[in-house]
C-alpha positions in Angstrom: 84.6 59.1 78.1 82.3 56.4 79.3 84.5 53.7 77.7 87.5 55.0 79.6 85.7 54.5 82.9 84.9 50.9 82.3 87.3 48.4 84.0 87.2 44.8 83.0 88.7 41.9 85.1 89.4 38.7 83.3 89.7 35.3 84.9 91.7 32.9 82.8 90.2 29.4 82.6 91.8 26.2 81.4 91.1 25.6 77.7 90.7 22.5 75.6 92.2 22.6 72.2 92.5 18.9 71.3 89.5 16.5 70.8 91.4 13.8 72.5 91.6 15.9 75.6 87.9 16.8 75.3 87.1 13.1 75.1 88.5 12.4 78.6 86.1 11.8 81.4 87.6 14.4 83.7 87.9 17.1 81.0 86.6 20.5 81.8 83.2 21.1 80.2 83.0 23.6 77.3 79.3 23.9 78.0 78.6 23.6 81.7 75.0 22.5 81.2 76.1 19.3 79.4 77.4 16.1 80.9 80.4 15.8 78.7 82.0 17.4 75.6 80.6 15.0 73.1 78.6 16.5 70.3 77.7 13.3 68.5 78.7 9.7 68.0 77.9 7.7 64.9 78.3 3.9 65.0 78.5 1.6 62.0 78.9 -2.2 62.1 79.1 -4.8 59.4 80.0 -8.4 60.0 82.3 -9.2 62.9 85.5 -7.1 63.0 87.1 -9.3 65.6 86.5 -12.4 63.5 87.7 -10.6 60.4 91.1 -9.7 61.9 91.5 -13.3 63.1 91.3 -14.3 59.5 93.8 -11.6 58.3 97.3 -12.6 57.3 98.5 -9.0 57.3 97.4 -6.3 59.7 98.4 -2.6 59.6 97.6 0.1 62.1 98.0 3.8 61.3 97.1 7.2 62.5 96.3 10.2 60.3 95.4 13.8 61.1 94.0 16.7 59.1 94.0 20.4 59.9 91.6 23.4 60.0 91.1 24.9 56.6 89.8 28.4 55.8 87.4 28.7 52.8 89.2 31.7 51.4 86.6 32.8 48.9 87.5 35.7 46.8 84.4 37.7 47.8 84.0 38.1 51.6 80.6 37.9 53.3 78.4 40.8 52.1 74.8 41.8 52.0 72.2 44.6 52.0 69.1 44.6 54.2 66.2 46.8 53.0 63.2 47.4 55.2 59.6 47.4 54.1 60.2 46.6 50.4 57.7 44.7 48.2 55.2 44.3 50.9 57.6 42.5 53.2 59.1 43.4 56.6 62.6 43.1 55.3 64.4 42.0 52.1 68.0 40.7 52.2 70.2 40.8 49.1 73.5 39.0 49.5 76.1 36.4 48.7 74.0 33.7 50.4 74.6 30.0 49.9 71.4 28.8 51.5 68.5 31.3 51.0 66.0 29.1 52.9 68.0 28.6 56.1 68.9 32.3 56.0 65.2 33.2 55.8 64.5 30.8 58.7 67.2 32.5 60.8 66.1 36.0 60.1 62.5 35.3 60.8 63.4 33.5 64.0 65.4 36.5 65.3 62.7 39.0 64.3 60.0 36.7 65.7 57.9 37.1 62.5 56.4 34.6 60.0 58.5 33.4 57.1 56.4 35.3 54.6 57.6 38.6 56.1 61.2 37.9 55.1 62.4 38.0 51.5 65.8 36.6 50.6 67.4 37.4 47.2 70.5 35.4 46.4 73.0 37.5 44.3 75.8 36.0 42.3 78.4 34.6 44.6 82.1 35.2 44.6 82.8 31.8 46.0 81.4 29.9 49.0 82.6 26.3 49.2 80.2 25.7 52.1 81.3 28.8 54.0 78.4 31.2 53.3 75.7 29.4 55.2 75.4 30.0 59.0 77.8 33.0 58.8 75.5 34.7 56.3 72.4 33.9 58.3 73.9 35.6 61.4 75.0 38.6 59.4 71.6 38.8 57.7 69.8 38.8 61.1 72.1 41.6 62.4 71.5 43.7 59.3 67.8 43.1 59.4 67.6 44.3 63.0 69.6 47.4 62.2 67.5 48.2 59.1 64.3 48.0 61.0 65.6 50.1 63.9 66.9 52.8 61.6 64.2 52.4 58.9 67.0 52.6 56.3 68.9 50.1 54.1 71.9 48.6 55.9 74.9 47.3 54.0 77.4 44.9 55.7 80.7 43.7 54.2 83.4 41.8 56.1 87.0 42.7 55.7 89.3 39.7 55.0 90.4 39.8 58.7 86.8 39.8 59.9 85.9 37.0 57.5 88.7 34.8 58.8 87.9 35.6 62.5 84.1 35.1 62.3 83.7 32.2 59.8 83.8 28.5 60.6 86.4 26.2 59.1 86.8 22.6 57.9 86.8 20.1 60.7 90.2 18.8 61.7 90.1 15.0 62.2 92.2 12.6 64.2 91.8 9.1 62.7 93.0 5.7 63.8 92.8 3.0 61.1 93.3 -0.7 61.4 93.1 -2.9 58.3 93.4 -6.6 57.8 94.0 -8.4 54.5 95.1 -11.7 53.0 98.6 -12.1 51.4 96.8 -12.0 48.0 95.5 -8.5 48.8 91.9 -9.1 49.7 90.6 -6.9 52.4 88.9 -8.8 55.3 88.4 -6.3 58.0 88.7 -2.6 58.9 88.4 -0.8 62.3 88.2 3.0 62.3 87.9 5.7 65.0 87.6 9.3 63.9 87.6 12.3 66.3 86.3 15.6 64.7 87.0 19.0 66.3 83.6 20.8 66.5 85.1 23.9 68.1 83.0 25.7 70.6 79.6 25.1 68.9 77.9 22.2 67.1 77.0 23.8 63.7 77.3 21.0 61.1 79.3 18.5 63.1 76.5 15.9 63.5 75.9 15.8 59.7 79.6 16.1 58.6 80.6 13.1 60.8 77.6 11.1 59.6 79.0 11.4 56.0 82.3 10.2 57.3 81.0 7.1 59.1 79.3 6.0 55.9 82.3 6.5 53.6 85.3 5.8 55.9 86.1 2.4 54.4 86.3 3.9 50.9 84.8 2.3 47.7 86.0 -1.2 48.7 84.3 -4.4 49.6 85.2 -5.2 53.2 83.2 -8.0 54.9 83.9 -7.0 58.5 83.7 -3.3 59.5 83.7 -1.4 62.8 83.6 2.4 62.4 83.0 5.1 65.0 83.0 8.8 64.3 82.8 11.3 67.1 82.5 15.1 67.3 83.8 16.9 70.4 83.5 20.5 71.7 86.7 22.3 72.2 87.7 26.0 72.7 88.8 26.2 69.1 87.1 28.2 66.3 83.8 26.3 65.4 83.7 24.2 62.3 81.1 23.6 59.6 80.6 22.8 56.0 83.5 23.0 53.6 84.0 21.4 50.2 83.5 17.6 50.5 81.6 17.8 53.8 83.3 15.1 55.9 84.8 13.2 52.9 88.3 14.7 52.3 89.5 13.8 55.7 88.7 10.1 55.6 89.6 9.8 51.9 93.1 11.1 52.7 93.3 8.4 55.5 91.9 5.5 53.6 93.9 6.1 50.4 97.1 6.7 52.3 96.4 3.4 54.1 95.8 1.5 50.8 99.1 2.8 49.5 100.9 1.6 52.6 99.2 -1.8 52.5 100.2 -2.2 48.8 103.8 -1.5 49.8 103.6 -4.0 52.6 102.2 -6.7 50.2 104.7 -5.8 47.5 101.9 -4.9 45.1 101.3 -1.8 43.1 98.6 0.6 44.4 96.5 0.0 41.3 96.6 -3.8 41.7 95.4 -3.6 45.4 92.6 -1.3 44.6 91.4 -3.3 41.6 91.1 -6.4 43.8 88.8 -4.7 46.3 86.7 -2.1 44.5 83.0 -2.0 44.3 81.3 -3.8 41.4 77.6 -4.4 40.5 75.9 -6.0 43.6 78.6 -5.1 46.0 77.5 -4.5 49.6 78.8 -1.3 51.1 80.0 -0.9 54.7 76.6 0.6 55.6 74.8 -2.4 54.1 73.6 -0.9 50.8 73.5 -3.3 47.8 74.6 -1.6 44.6 72.1 -3.3 42.5 70.0 -0.6 40.8 72.6 1.0 38.6 75.9 0.4 36.8 78.9 0.6 39.1 81.5 2.0 36.7 84.5 2.3 39.1 86.7 -0.2 37.2 85.9 1.5 33.9 86.8 4.9 35.4 90.1 3.6 36.8 91.0 1.9 33.4 90.4 5.1 31.5 92.3 7.3 34.0 95.2 4.8 33.9 95.3 4.9 30.2 94.9 8.7 29.8 97.6 9.4 32.4 100.0 6.7 31.2 100.0 5.6 34.8 101.6 2.2 34.6 104.7 3.4 32.6 105.1 6.5 34.8 104.7 4.4 38.0 107.5 2.0 36.9 109.8 4.9 35.9 109.2 7.1 38.9 109.7 4.1 41.3 113.3 3.9 40.3 115.9 5.8 42.4 116.1 9.5 41.4 118.9 12.0 42.0 118.7 15.7 42.7 116.4 17.9 44.8 113.4 17.5 42.5 111.8 14.1 42.1 108.8 12.9 40.1 106.0 10.7 41.2 102.5 9.7 40.3 99.7 8.7 42.7 96.3 7.1 42.6 93.4 7.7 44.8 89.7 6.7 44.4 86.7 7.6 46.4 82.9 7.6 46.4 80.6 10.2 47.8 76.9 10.5 48.0 75.1 13.3 46.1 71.4 14.0 46.8 71.4 11.2 49.3 68.7 12.9 51.4 70.9 12.5 54.4 70.4 15.9 56.0 67.0 16.9 54.5 64.2 15.8 52.2 65.7 14.5 49.0 63.2 16.3 46.7 63.1 19.3 44.4 60.7 20.7 41.9 60.5 23.3 39.1 57.8 25.3 37.2 58.4 25.8 33.5 56.0 28.4 31.9 55.9 29.1 28.1 54.9 32.7 27.5 52.7 34.0 24.6 55.7 35.2 22.6 57.4 31.8 22.9 59.9 32.7 25.6 60.3 30.3 28.5 60.5 31.0 32.3 61.9 28.5 34.7 61.3 28.8 38.5 63.1 26.5 40.9 64.1 26.6 44.6 67.5 25.1 44.1 70.2 27.6 45.0 73.0 28.6 42.5 76.4 28.3 44.2 78.6 28.6 41.2 78.1 25.0 39.9 76.2 26.3 36.8 72.6 25.3 37.7 71.1 28.2 35.7 73.0 27.2 32.6 72.1 23.5 33.0 68.4 24.2 33.7 68.3 26.3 30.5 70.0 23.5 28.5 67.6 20.9 29.9 64.5 22.9 29.1 65.8 23.8 25.6 66.6 20.2 24.8 63.3 18.9 26.1 61.2 21.6 24.4 63.2 21.6 21.2 64.1 25.3 21.2 
């Protein structure tokens, strides 16, 4: 009866659904307490881009866009919160990608020390970056309910609820300018990327950092000017999804390399081989690749041989009739793993041998479906000879 008596009046406000609109000086503010809609700006410079383009014999300018992408994991978000279990205030069992950030969130909401919150990561039915902040929020809600009722609380999203509540992959708007010699040597690149952060920041500062480092691809380019931006909009907020800022710029840079190859009347493979990283190459961010073997040329060679790329490329480049046509593509990329970009790049483990010869391994790394538990077991067995 009370709900029927409530009257709600809505005032429709202008919305911003495009990062380019959010970027404008006179754009309405998504967050009124801020001066503008910019979440972050990452700037990268190498050499002198203006000088590089002056030396270029061929210059291409292209624009590329990517879209929102839903994670679509088979198992939706789900967890159980149990109050006062095992001498803790609350224990959370769930499909949780990041147990430590989840514990931080729950403890912060409950205003209690971390040791009062216990997180148990169950086997996950898929995550792909999507079960981080969403699960932290759900865990905090369930913990509050469990403590209020003094009973276990189970929460499981329906597919509709999962899609509505969860963050997505960042859509990007990318402008690429590339300069090269007639022989196919890259001399300069200028890149501007706009990422749609949605209404909240979430992972945008870190995702766009990854992009600015890798936007030129695994190619030696002496002169680089790259800017990546994140902007607030009224769209659904965006966060981590497989690749974490890499798929968007890889799509752009590899499409651009194909178009440049066509302009230079070279094969995509020839152009790439003339510009890829080798030992002692200097990346766009100034890193010298001098402490390990850069095997990119070897990887390409083996992939070309295994796929019969050269013959298929020649054959499929000929005119084809009918509705169905065949083609073969090539794309290469590099992406940092364990770079320590977002947090401390360190981990540890405790291996304990029991009296009966069995072995226990304790480690804080979270299993997200990549097979960590199997690999840890194999490593310990190989090292200990069991």
